[in-house]
BALOBA-1460 file (C-alpha; in Angstrom, 3 decimals):
// residues 369
<rec num="1" residu="m" x="73.152" y="118.364" z="91.207"/>
<rec num="2" residu="t" x="71.615" y="116.544" z="93.943"/>
<rec num="3" residu="d" x="68.713" y="114.971" z="93.740"/>
<rec num="4" residu="a" x="67.353" y="113.983" z="96.779"/>
<rec num="5" residu="i" x="67.458" y="113.487" z="100.455"/>
<rec num="6" residu="l" x="68.010" y="110.177" z="102.022"/>
<rec num="7" residu="v" x="67.139" y="109.930" z="105.876"/>
<rec num="8" residu="l" x="68.869" y="107.330" z="107.366"/>
<rec num="9" residu="s" x="67.301" y="105.637" z="110.886"/>
<rec num="10" residu="y" x="67.152" y="102.363" z="112.706"/>
<rec num="11" residu="g" x="63.470" y="101.436" z="111.592"/>
<rec num="12" residu="g" x="60.619" y="99.852" z="113.490"/>
<rec num="13" residu="p" x="57.882" y="97.749" z="113.868"/>
<rec num="14" residu="r" x="54.423" y="99.072" z="112.514"/>
<rec num="15" residu="g" x="52.279" y="96.236" z="114.152"/>
<rec num="16" residu="p" x="52.314" y="93.229" z="116.552"/>
<rec num="17" residu="e" x="53.284" y="91.323" z="113.100"/>
<rec num="18" residu="d" x="56.569" y="93.004" z="112.669"/>
<rec num="19" residu="v" x="57.686" y="92.668" z="115.951"/>
<rec num="20" residu="l" x="59.793" y="89.606" z="116.100"/>
<rec num="21" residu="p" x="60.928" y="89.762" z="112.352"/>
<rec num="22" residu="f" x="62.142" y="93.480" z="113.212"/>
<rec num="23" residu="m" x="63.817" y="91.840" z="116.338"/>
<rec num="24" residu="r" x="65.741" y="89.215" z="114.612"/>
<rec num="25" residu="n" x="67.006" y="92.143" z="112.202"/>
<rec num="26" residu="a" x="68.720" y="94.294" z="115.020"/>
<rec num="27" residu="t" x="70.195" y="91.294" z="116.610"/>
<rec num="28" residu="r" x="71.367" y="89.439" z="113.136"/>
<rec num="29" residu="g" x="74.520" y="87.995" z="113.677"/>
<rec num="30" residu="r" x="74.743" y="88.123" z="118.349"/>
<rec num="31" residu="g" x="73.221" y="84.518" z="118.723"/>
<rec num="32" residu="i" x="70.218" y="85.555" z="120.445"/>
<rec num="33" residu="p" x="67.164" y="83.408" z="120.397"/>
<rec num="34" residu="d" x="63.897" y="84.037" z="119.981"/>
<rec num="35" residu="e" x="62.841" y="83.297" z="123.651"/>
<rec num="36" residu="r" x="64.864" y="86.014" z="124.904"/>
<rec num="37" residu="l" x="63.775" y="88.256" z="121.471"/>
<rec num="38" residu="v" x="60.387" y="87.700" z="122.342"/>
<rec num="39" residu="e" x="60.812" y="88.904" z="126.060"/>
<rec num="40" residu="v" x="62.117" y="91.801" z="124.817"/>
<rec num="41" residu="s" x="59.905" y="92.390" z="122.121"/>
<rec num="42" residu="g" x="57.186" y="92.788" z="124.801"/>
<rec num="43" residu="h" x="58.536" y="96.681" z="124.888"/>
<rec num="44" residu="y" x="56.951" y="97.167" z="121.924"/>
<rec num="45" residu="q" x="53.822" y="94.729" z="122.203"/>
<rec num="46" residu="m" x="52.846" y="97.431" z="125.145"/>
<rec num="47" residu="f" x="52.320" y="99.767" z="122.461"/>
<rec num="48" residu="g" x="50.321" y="98.372" z="120.165"/>
<rec num="49" residu="g" x="53.472" y="96.556" z="118.380"/>
<rec num="50" residu="v" x="53.926" y="99.523" z="117.267"/>
<rec num="51" residu="s" x="57.798" y="101.666" z="116.894"/>
<rec num="52" residu="p" x="57.046" y="105.659" z="116.963"/>
<rec num="53" residu="i" x="60.219" y="106.290" z="115.459"/>
<rec num="54" residu="n" x="58.227" y="105.911" z="112.048"/>
<rec num="55" residu="e" x="55.580" y="108.923" z="112.272"/>
<rec num="56" residu="r" x="58.241" y="110.564" z="114.237"/>
<rec num="57" residu="n" x="60.624" y="110.394" z="111.419"/>
<rec num="58" residu="g" x="57.744" y="111.217" z="109.038"/>
<rec num="59" residu="e" x="57.171" y="114.765" z="111.239"/>
<rec num="60" residu="l" x="60.877" y="115.918" z="110.908"/>
<rec num="61" residu="m" x="60.930" y="115.137" z="107.503"/>
<rec num="62" residu="d" x="57.856" y="117.242" z="106.869"/>
<rec num="63" residu="a" x="59.233" y="119.888" z="109.012"/>
<rec num="64" residu="l" x="62.576" y="119.707" z="107.219"/>
<rec num="65" residu="g" x="60.854" y="119.711" z="103.908"/>
<rec num="66" residu="a" x="59.091" y="123.102" z="105.288"/>
<rec num="67" residu="v" x="61.769" y="125.145" z="105.766"/>
<rec num="68" residu="l" x="63.546" y="124.088" z="102.283"/>
<rec num="69" residu="r" x="60.671" y="124.875" z="100.550"/>
<rec num="70" residu="e" x="60.709" y="128.466" z="102.329"/>
<rec num="71" residu="r" x="64.065" y="129.090" z="101.294"/>
<rec num="72" residu="g" x="63.572" y="127.943" z="97.584"/>
<rec num="73" residu="i" x="65.067" y="124.197" z="97.577"/>
<rec num="74" residu="d" x="62.629" y="121.949" z="96.948"/>
<rec num="75" residu="l" x="63.757" y="117.907" z="97.070"/>
<rec num="76" residu="p" x="62.741" y="115.034" z="97.426"/>
<rec num="77" residu="i" x="63.043" y="113.600" z="101.114"/>
<rec num="78" residu="v" x="62.704" y="109.908" z="101.680"/>
<rec num="79" residu="i" x="63.677" y="107.155" z="103.788"/>
<rec num="80" residu="g" x="65.918" y="103.794" z="103.884"/>
<rec num="81" residu="n" x="66.153" y="102.251" z="107.011"/>
<rec num="82" residu="r" x="69.097" y="100.055" z="108.792"/>
<rec num="83" residu="n" x="66.580" y="97.292" z="110.471"/>
<rec num="84" residu="w" x="63.144" y="97.472" z="108.960"/>
<rec num="85" residu="t" x="60.711" y="98.866" z="105.643"/>
<rec num="86" residu="p" x="61.727" y="100.351" z="103.514"/>
<rec num="87" residu="y" x="65.324" y="99.218" z="103.758"/>
<rec num="88" residu="v" x="68.233" y="100.866" z="102.204"/>
<rec num="89" residu="a" x="68.430" y="99.154" z="99.217"/>
<rec num="90" residu="d" x="64.721" y="99.122" z="98.207"/>
<rec num="91" residu="t" x="64.902" y="103.069" z="98.662"/>
<rec num="92" residu="l" x="68.003" y="103.469" z="96.822"/>
<rec num="93" residu="r" x="66.394" y="101.327" z="94.002"/>
<rec num="94" residu="d" x="63.441" y="103.680" z="93.783"/>
<rec num="95" residu="l" x="65.498" y="106.960" z="94.002"/>
<rec num="96" residu="a" x="67.130" y="105.323" z="90.764"/>
<rec num="97" residu="a" x="64.237" y="104.258" z="89.022"/>
<rec num="98" residu="s" x="63.019" y="107.927" z="89.535"/>
<rec num="99" residu="g" x="67.003" y="109.196" z="88.045"/>
<rec num="100" residu="a" x="68.330" y="110.537" z="90.523"/>
<rec num="101" residu="r" x="72.211" y="109.867" z="90.630"/>
<rec num="102" residu="d" x="73.472" y="112.160" z="93.112"/>
<rec num="103" residu="l" x="72.081" y="112.361" z="97.071"/>
<rec num="104" residu="l" x="72.428" y="114.001" z="100.192"/>
<rec num="105" residu="v" x="72.598" y="111.548" z="103.225"/>
<rec num="106" residu="l" x="71.515" y="112.795" z="106.403"/>
<rec num="107" residu="a" x="71.658" y="110.233" z="109.082"/>
<rec num="108" residu="t" x="69.159" y="110.756" z="112.458"/>
<rec num="109" residu="a" x="71.523" y="110.050" z="115.016"/>
<rec num="110" residu="a" x="73.212" y="113.428" z="116.631"/>
<rec num="111" residu="y" x="76.665" y="112.066" z="117.595"/>
<rec num="112" residu="a" x="79.631" y="109.938" z="115.882"/>
<rec num="113" residu="s" x="79.642" y="106.390" z="117.126"/>
<rec num="114" residu="y" x="79.818" y="102.972" z="115.311"/>
<rec num="115" residu="s" x="75.729" y="102.705" z="114.895"/>
<rec num="116" residu="g" x="75.274" y="106.078" z="115.004"/>
<rec num="117" residu="c" x="77.565" y="106.875" z="112.015"/>
<rec num="118" residu="r" x="80.265" y="104.312" z="110.550"/>
<rec num="119" residu="q" x="77.410" y="101.424" z="110.761"/>
<rec num="120" residu="y" x="74.757" y="103.671" z="108.270"/>
<rec num="121" residu="r" x="77.799" y="104.310" z="106.005"/>
<rec num="122" residu="e" x="78.640" y="100.170" z="106.086"/>
<rec num="123" residu="d" x="74.714" y="100.185" z="105.428"/>
<rec num="124" residu="l" x="74.750" y="102.662" z="102.509"/>
<rec num="125" residu="a" x="77.996" y="100.129" z="101.496"/>
<rec num="126" residu="g" x="75.921" y="96.668" z="101.497"/>
<rec num="127" residu="a" x="73.525" y="98.750" z="99.962"/>
<rec num="128" residu="l" x="74.920" y="99.039" z="96.732"/>
<rec num="129" residu="a" x="76.540" y="96.196" z="96.716"/>
<rec num="130" residu="e" x="73.679" y="94.642" z="97.175"/>
<rec num="131" residu="t" x="71.630" y="97.036" z="94.248"/>
<rec num="132" residu="g" x="75.082" y="97.127" z="91.945"/>
<rec num="133" residu="l" x="73.949" y="100.985" z="91.558"/>
<rec num="134" residu="s" x="76.379" y="104.274" z="92.144"/>
<rec num="135" residu="f" x="75.175" y="107.462" z="93.814"/>
<rec num="136" residu="g" x="77.142" y="110.676" z="94.186"/>
<rec num="137" residu="l" x="77.235" y="110.794" z="98.207"/>
<rec num="138" residu="t" x="77.635" y="113.514" z="100.798"/>
<rec num="139" residu="k" x="77.056" y="112.801" z="104.123"/>
<rec num="140" residu="i" x="75.600" y="115.350" z="106.669"/>
<rec num="141" residu="g" x="78.047" y="114.811" z="109.913"/>
<rec num="142" residu="p" x="77.243" y="114.187" z="113.362"/>
<rec num="143" residu="f" x="75.271" y="117.011" z="114.247"/>
<rec num="144" residu="a" x="75.006" y="116.921" z="118.203"/>
<rec num="145" residu="e" x="77.505" y="119.967" z="119.001"/>
<rec num="146" residu="t" x="75.758" y="122.701" z="116.488"/>
<rec num="147" residu="d" x="74.031" y="125.436" z="117.974"/>
<rec num="148" residu="g" x="70.607" y="124.172" z="116.904"/>
<rec num="149" residu="f" x="70.867" y="120.941" z="118.386"/>
<rec num="150" residu="v" x="72.096" y="122.898" z="122.057"/>
<rec num="151" residu="a" x="69.349" y="125.360" z="121.638"/>
<rec num="152" residu="a" x="66.907" y="123.031" z="121.161"/>
<rec num="153" residu="n" x="68.039" y="121.306" z="124.089"/>
<rec num="154" residu="t" x="68.537" y="123.729" z="125.937"/>
<rec num="155" residu="d" x="64.647" y="125.043" z="125.537"/>
<rec num="156" residu="a" x="63.505" y="121.652" z="126.120"/>
<rec num="157" residu="v" x="65.444" y="121.659" z="130.000"/>
<rec num="158" residu="r" x="64.221" y="125.268" z="130.540"/>
<rec num="159" residu="a" x="60.673" y="123.765" z="130.439"/>
<rec num="160" residu="a" x="61.447" y="120.821" z="132.108"/>
<rec num="161" residu="v" x="62.620" y="122.255" z="135.294"/>
<rec num="162" residu="a" x="60.144" y="125.024" z="135.049"/>
<rec num="163" residu="e" x="57.821" y="121.775" z="136.480"/>
<rec num="164" residu="l" x="60.494" y="120.954" z="138.938"/>
<rec num="165" residu="p" x="62.435" y="123.791" z="139.781"/>
<rec num="166" residu="d" x="64.950" y="121.776" z="142.702"/>
<rec num="167" residu="a" x="65.211" y="118.390" z="140.896"/>
<rec num="168" residu="r" x="68.097" y="116.827" z="139.822"/>
<rec num="169" residu="v" x="68.860" y="117.371" z="136.081"/>
<rec num="170" residu="l" x="70.223" y="113.541" z="134.720"/>
<rec num="171" residu="f" x="71.191" y="113.573" z="130.770"/>
<rec num="172" residu="v" x="70.474" y="110.638" z="129.358"/>
<rec num="173" residu="t" x="72.057" y="109.096" z="126.586"/>
<rec num="174" residu="h" x="72.042" y="105.327" z="124.986"/>
<rec num="175" residu="s" x="75.053" y="103.040" z="126.726"/>
<rec num="176" residu="i" x="77.261" y="101.432" z="124.641"/>
<rec num="177" residu="p" x="80.157" y="99.281" z="124.876"/>
<rec num="178" residu="t" x="82.994" y="101.043" z="126.909"/>
<rec num="179" residu="a" x="85.274" y="99.368" z="124.029"/>
<rec num="180" residu="m" x="83.285" y="101.220" z="121.594"/>
<rec num="181" residu="d" x="83.135" y="104.164" z="123.088"/>
<rec num="182" residu="a" x="86.956" y="103.886" z="123.358"/>
<rec num="183" residu="a" x="86.799" y="103.340" z="119.309"/>
<rec num="184" residu="s" x="84.208" y="106.104" z="118.681"/>
<rec num="185" residu="g" x="84.842" y="109.679" z="116.958"/>
<rec num="186" residu="p" x="87.445" y="110.581" z="114.688"/>
<rec num="187" residu="g" x="90.117" y="110.690" z="117.382"/>
<rec num="188" residu="p" x="91.991" y="113.618" z="118.401"/>
<rec num="189" residu="r" x="92.198" y="116.649" z="116.617"/>
<rec num="190" residu="s" x="96.361" y="117.030" z="116.389"/>
<rec num="191" residu="a" x="95.503" y="113.583" z="114.423"/>
<rec num="192" residu="e" x="92.757" y="114.550" z="112.599"/>
<rec num="193" residu="p" x="92.291" y="118.296" z="111.764"/>
<rec num="194" residu="g" x="89.421" y="118.381" z="110.516"/>
<rec num="195" residu="s" x="87.539" y="115.991" z="113.194"/>
<rec num="196" residu="r" x="84.215" y="118.214" z="115.017"/>
<rec num="197" residu="m" x="84.858" y="120.470" z="118.638"/>
<rec num="198" residu="a" x="87.878" y="118.329" z="120.088"/>
<rec num="199" residu="a" x="90.477" y="120.057" z="121.950"/>
<rec num="200" residu="p" x="93.896" y="119.612" z="120.682"/>
<rec num="201" residu="g" x="94.929" y="116.241" z="122.013"/>
<rec num="202" residu="e" x="91.497" y="115.056" z="123.562"/>
<rec num="203" residu="a" x="90.139" y="112.250" z="122.437"/>
<rec num="204" residu="n" x="86.412" y="112.784" z="120.523"/>
<rec num="205" residu="t" x="84.715" y="109.438" z="122.193"/>
<rec num="206" residu="y" x="81.051" y="109.243" z="122.617"/>
<rec num="207" residu="s" x="81.226" y="109.485" z="125.924"/>
<rec num="208" residu="a" x="82.988" y="112.824" z="125.342"/>
<rec num="209" residu="q" x="81.047" y="114.042" z="122.910"/>
<rec num="210" residu="h" x="77.892" y="114.166" z="125.146"/>
<rec num="211" residu="r" x="79.872" y="115.330" z="127.954"/>
<rec num="212" residu="r" x="80.288" y="118.590" z="126.086"/>
<rec num="213" residu="v" x="76.948" y="119.227" z="124.753"/>
<rec num="214" residu="a" x="75.832" y="118.772" z="128.255"/>
<rec num="215" residu="e" x="77.966" y="121.270" z="129.591"/>
<rec num="216" residu="r" x="76.286" y="123.546" z="127.251"/>
<rec num="217" residu="v" x="73.462" y="123.115" z="127.831"/>
<rec num="218" residu="a" x="73.420" y="123.281" z="131.167"/>
<rec num="219" residu="a" x="75.186" y="126.530" z="131.470"/>
<rec num="220" residu="a" x="72.631" y="127.728" z="128.229"/>
<rec num="221" residu="a" x="69.635" y="126.932" z="130.935"/>
<rec num="222" residu="g" x="71.438" y="128.290" z="134.058"/>
<rec num="223" residu="l" x="72.359" y="124.973" z="136.092"/>
<rec num="224" residu="a" x="74.478" y="125.103" z="138.854"/>
<rec num="225" residu="d" x="77.580" y="122.508" z="138.605"/>
<rec num="226" residu="d" x="76.166" y="120.069" z="141.359"/>
<rec num="227" residu="a" x="72.664" y="120.452" z="139.565"/>
<rec num="228" residu="w" x="72.894" y="117.889" z="137.067"/>
<rec num="229" residu="e" x="75.332" y="114.638" z="135.329"/>
<rec num="230" residu="i" x="75.021" y="112.177" z="132.943"/>
<rec num="231" residu="a" x="73.360" y="108.951" z="132.618"/>
<rec num="232" residu="y" x="72.583" y="105.835" z="130.592"/>
<rec num="233" residu="c" x="69.577" y="104.163" z="129.546"/>
<rec num="234" residu="s" x="68.903" y="100.442" z="127.229"/>
<rec num="235" residu="r" x="72.047" y="98.544" z="128.117"/>
<rec num="236" residu="s" x="71.855" y="94.948" z="126.478"/>
<rec num="237" residu="g" x="74.509" y="92.050" z="125.947"/>
<rec num="238" residu="a" x="75.968" y="89.809" z="128.314"/>
<rec num="239" residu="p" x="76.623" y="91.152" z="131.902"/>
<rec num="240" residu="h" x="80.129" y="90.498" z="131.278"/>
<rec num="241" residu="i" x="80.955" y="93.349" z="128.606"/>
<rec num="242" residu="p" x="81.363" y="96.673" z="130.348"/>
<rec num="243" residu="w" x="79.046" y="99.569" z="129.544"/>
<rec num="244" residu="l" x="78.759" y="102.848" z="129.908"/>
<rec num="245" residu="e" x="77.092" y="103.922" z="133.040"/>
<rec num="246" residu="p" x="75.601" y="104.525" z="135.852"/>
<rec num="247" residu="d" x="71.986" y="103.420" z="134.658"/>
<rec num="248" residu="v" x="69.569" y="106.297" z="134.470"/>
<rec num="249" residu="n" x="67.655" y="103.431" z="136.964"/>
<rec num="250" residu="d" x="70.027" y="102.784" z="139.012"/>
<rec num="251" residu="r" x="71.236" y="106.637" z="139.358"/>
<rec num="252" residu="m" x="67.521" y="107.270" z="140.463"/>
<rec num="253" residu="a" x="67.342" y="105.078" z="143.243"/>
<rec num="254" residu="e" x="71.006" y="106.116" z="144.716"/>
<rec num="255" residu="l" x="69.488" y="110.223" z="144.081"/>
<rec num="256" residu="a" x="66.805" y="109.167" z="146.387"/>
<rec num="257" residu="a" x="68.657" y="107.513" z="148.948"/>
<rec num="258" residu="e" x="70.960" y="110.408" z="149.070"/>
<rec num="259" residu="g" x="67.425" y="112.199" z="150.287"/>
<rec num="260" residu="v" x="66.812" y="114.297" z="146.172"/>
<rec num="261" residu="r" x="63.373" y="114.596" z="146.241"/>
<rec num="262" residu="s" x="62.559" y="115.218" z="142.167"/>
<rec num="263" residu="v" x="64.491" y="114.611" z="139.225"/>
<rec num="264" residu="v" x="64.667" y="115.769" z="135.788"/>
<rec num="265" residu="t" x="65.936" y="113.085" z="132.666"/>
<rec num="266" residu="v" x="66.721" y="115.267" z="129.095"/>
<rec num="267" residu="p" x="66.849" y="112.680" z="126.715"/>
<rec num="268" residu="f" x="69.629" y="114.623" z="125.024"/>
<rec num="269" residu="g" x="71.370" y="111.524" z="123.275"/>
<rec num="270" residu="f" x="68.145" y="111.152" z="120.921"/>
<rec num="271" residu="v" x="66.614" y="112.981" z="118.548"/>
<rec num="272" residu="n" x="63.297" y="112.300" z="118.938"/>
<rec num="273" residu="d" x="60.603" y="110.158" z="121.040"/>
<rec num="274" residu="h" x="61.168" y="106.563" z="119.730"/>
<rec num="275" residu="m" x="61.313" y="103.213" z="121.861"/>
<rec num="276" residu="e" x="64.290" y="103.999" z="123.836"/>
<rec num="277" residu="v" x="62.464" y="107.020" z="125.110"/>
<rec num="278" residu="v" x="58.571" y="105.994" z="125.283"/>
<rec num="279" residu="y" x="60.042" y="102.533" z="127.230"/>
<rec num="280" residu="d" x="62.819" y="103.876" z="129.105"/>
<rec num="281" residu="l" x="62.157" y="106.982" z="130.286"/>
<rec num="282" residu="d" x="58.346" y="107.325" z="130.135"/>
<rec num="283" residu="t" x="57.755" y="104.237" z="131.621"/>
<rec num="284" residu="q" x="60.738" y="102.154" z="133.095"/>
<rec num="285" residu="a" x="62.348" y="105.317" z="134.715"/>
<rec num="286" residu="r" x="59.125" y="106.354" z="135.644"/>
<rec num="287" residu="e" x="57.915" y="103.506" z="137.387"/>
<rec num="288" residu="t" x="61.276" y="104.172" z="139.363"/>
<rec num="289" residu="a" x="60.543" y="107.437" z="140.296"/>
<rec num="290" residu="a" x="57.442" y="106.043" z="141.969"/>
<rec num="291" residu="e" x="58.855" y="103.616" z="143.721"/>
<rec num="292" residu="h" x="61.098" y="106.310" z="145.755"/>
<rec num="293" residu="d" x="58.813" y="108.682" z="145.999"/>
<rec num="294" residu="l" x="60.975" y="110.942" z="143.420"/>
<rec num="295" residu="a" x="58.675" y="114.175" z="141.324"/>
<rec num="296" residu="y" x="59.565" y="113.297" z="137.890"/>
<rec num="297" residu="v" x="59.631" y="114.945" z="134.901"/>
<rec num="298" residu="r" x="60.577" y="114.038" z="131.100"/>
<rec num="299" residu="a" x="62.205" y="116.956" z="128.801"/>
<rec num="300" residu="a" x="61.312" y="117.131" z="125.433"/>
<rec num="301" residu="t" x="63.661" y="115.406" z="122.484"/>
<rec num="302" residu="v" x="64.664" y="117.923" z="120.046"/>
<rec num="303" residu="g" x="61.761" y="115.956" z="117.749"/>
<rec num="304" residu="v" x="60.865" y="119.334" z="115.026"/>
<rec num="305" residu="h" x="62.491" y="122.231" z="117.382"/>
<rec num="306" residu="p" x="62.981" y="125.030" z="114.852"/>
<rec num="307" residu="a" x="66.425" y="125.641" z="115.394"/>
<rec num="308" residu="f" x="67.065" y="121.866" z="115.235"/>
<rec num="309" residu="v" x="65.253" y="121.721" z="111.911"/>
<rec num="310" residu="g" x="67.043" y="125.140" z="110.964"/>
<rec num="311" residu="m" x="70.359" y="123.769" z="111.366"/>
<rec num="312" residu="l" x="69.381" y="120.962" z="109.447"/>
<rec num="313" residu="a" x="68.126" y="123.282" z="106.912"/>
<rec num="314" residu="d" x="71.163" y="125.152" z="106.982"/>
<rec num="315" residu="a" x="73.336" y="121.479" z="106.884"/>
<rec num="316" residu="v" x="71.413" y="121.319" z="103.020"/>
<rec num="317" residu="e" x="72.001" y="124.585" z="101.840"/>
<rec num="318" residu="a" x="76.140" y="124.624" z="102.648"/>
<rec num="319" residu="a" x="75.891" y="121.348" z="100.658"/>
<rec num="320" residu="l" x="74.092" y="122.729" z="97.816"/>
<rec num="321" residu="g" x="76.680" y="125.482" z="97.917"/>
<rec num="322" residu="r" x="73.657" y="127.881" z="99.265"/>
<rec num="323" residu="g" x="74.956" y="128.904" z="102.398"/>
<rec num="324" residu="e" x="75.940" y="131.575" z="104.445"/>
<rec num="325" residu="g" x="78.830" y="130.223" z="105.992"/>
<rec num="326" residu="g" x="77.794" y="128.266" z="109.141"/>
<rec num="327" residu="f" x="79.050" y="125.219" z="108.078"/>
<rec num="328" residu="d" x="81.451" y="126.514" z="105.252"/>
<rec num="329" residu="p" x="84.758" y="123.731" z="105.783"/>
<rec num="330" residu="a" x="87.064" y="126.861" z="104.548"/>
<rec num="331" residu="a" x="85.248" y="129.235" z="107.269"/>
<rec num="332" residu="d" x="85.750" y="126.850" z="110.013"/>
<rec num="333" residu="p" x="86.926" y="122.753" z="109.273"/>
<rec num="334" residu="a" x="86.118" y="121.974" z="112.785"/>
<rec num="335" residu="r" x="82.436" y="122.507" z="112.603"/>
<rec num="336" residu="s" x="81.900" y="121.118" z="109.479"/>
<rec num="337" residu="l" x="78.889" y="118.999" z="108.984"/>
<rec num="338" residu="l" x="79.658" y="118.129" z="105.475"/>
<rec num="339" residu="g" x="82.040" y="115.475" z="104.273"/>
<rec num="340" residu="g" x="81.989" y="112.835" z="101.151"/>
<rec num="341" residu="l" x="81.911" y="109.268" z="102.078"/>
<rec num="342" residu="r" x="85.266" y="109.267" z="101.475"/>
<rec num="343" residu="t" x="86.192" y="111.452" z="104.875"/>
<rec num="344" residu="c" x="86.322" y="108.976" z="107.562"/>
<rec num="345" residu="t" x="89.348" y="107.163" z="108.341"/>
<rec num="346" residu="s" x="89.549" y="103.283" z="108.516"/>
<rec num="347" residu="t" x="90.103" y="103.476" z="112.458"/>
<rec num="348" residu="c" x="86.818" y="105.785" z="112.829"/>
<rec num="349" residu="c" x="83.820" y="104.720" z="114.651"/>
<rec num="350" residu="g" x="84.923" y="101.484" z="115.660"/>
<rec num="351" residu="s" x="82.607" y="98.853" z="116.994"/>
<rec num="352" residu="g" x="85.416" y="98.542" z="119.804"/>
<rec num="353" residu="r" x="85.048" y="94.242" z="118.780"/>
<rec num="354" residu="p" x="88.488" y="92.665" z="117.933"/>
<rec num="355" residu="g" x="88.085" y="91.678" z="114.559"/>
<rec num="356" residu="g" x="85.245" y="93.984" z="113.508"/>
<rec num="357" residu="p" x="84.646" y="94.670" z="109.949"/>
<rec num="358" residu="a" x="86.593" y="97.112" z="107.906"/>
<rec num="359" residu="l" x="85.220" y="100.355" z="106.764"/>
<rec num="360" residu="p" x="83.623" y="99.515" z="102.986"/>
<rec num="361" residu="a" x="85.969" y="101.325" z="100.561"/>
<rec num="362" residu="a" x="82.745" y="103.278" z="99.398"/>
<rec num="363" residu="c" x="82.347" y="104.318" z="103.182"/>
<rec num="364" residu="g" x="85.887" y="106.539" z="103.173"/>
<rec num="365" residu="a" x="88.546" y="103.827" z="103.695"/>
<rec num="366" residu="p" x="91.929" y="105.344" z="102.748"/>
<rec num="367" residu="e" x="92.426" y="103.677" z="100.047"/>
<rec num="368" residu="t" x="89.797" y="104.621" z="98.229"/>
<rec num="369" residu="p" x="90.678" y="106.656" z="95.335"/>
C-alpha cells in the first residue's frame, strides 16, 4: 500500500546567503574554485538569490494533489532535493517518522538521461545508505513522450506562435556532454523490450528522445518542417569537452544573419520556469534577440497545464492499481511509466565518464535479487 508520493528535484537557493553553498553542492567533485562559483552565482543574485524552482515545484505538487483528491486519492506529496533543502535523506527520515513505508517516486525531469533519471536513483540509494532506512519504492519513469506532456507543449507553441506567426521556432533543452548523450536512455528496443518509444534498433538517447517529442509537438501545432529546429542552453564545463549544439544564442545570431526577423523559443526540455528558463531564455536569449533586432517570444513550460498534471495523475493511479490501462505495462509495455527501482540495467543512462560510478544495487543493478 502506497503511503506517500516523494517528488525528487534539483533544489535551489531561497535567499542570497544560500547561493554559494548551493553552488558548492551542485558542483561537488568537479574541482571548481569558489571564484568561478561566485561568478556563476550572479545569475541567482539577479533574482534576489532565490531560485524559482522551489515555488514552481510547490505549485506542481499542489495541482497534482488537487487532481488526485478529485479522483478519490488523498496521499501526502512531499519533496526531497539533490542540492538544497529539504534534502532527500531528511525527507526520508520525516516519512519514516510518520510511519510511511511504501513510496511512489516522481522526479521533476521529463527525459531519460544520467542527471534526469539515473542520478536521482543514485540520490535515493545514497539517502537510504545514509539513513539506514528501508522503503518500498516505485518510480514513475521519464514522461516526455506521453500524450499529456506533448499536448501541454503543443498548446504552449500555438499560443507563442500566435504572437509571432512568422517566427522561427527553436525547441530548447538543457545541453549535456555528447558522451553522456550517447550513454543515455535504456538502449535500443531490440535489446530492451520495455524501452520506451524507440523504434527497433534505434538508440533511445537523450537527443533522440527530444527529437521525437519536437516532431510530435511541431506536427500537432501545424508547424512546417522548415519552421522549427532544436537548440540547447546552459552549457557548462571545460571548453574542450564536446556538448550538444547549437547553443540557442549562437543559433539566433546565425538566423538573424540569414534574414530571419522573429524567433520563438520553446523550453520543451524543462518542466517549469526554473533558473535555466528565467535566466537562459527570459534574460540571456532575450538580450541576444534584442542585439540582433529579432522579435522574441518565449513559450510557456508545461508547468501545471491540465494535460500534464492529468498524465501524472494517471501514472499515480496506475501505480496504485486503479488506472484505466493508459499506463498498464501489460497493455502497452513500451509506453509504461511504471517500474520498481530494479528495472534499469547497469548500463542505463550512464554519465559518459570513463570509470563513472556503477549503478547502486538499490537503484536497479542487474545483480539485485
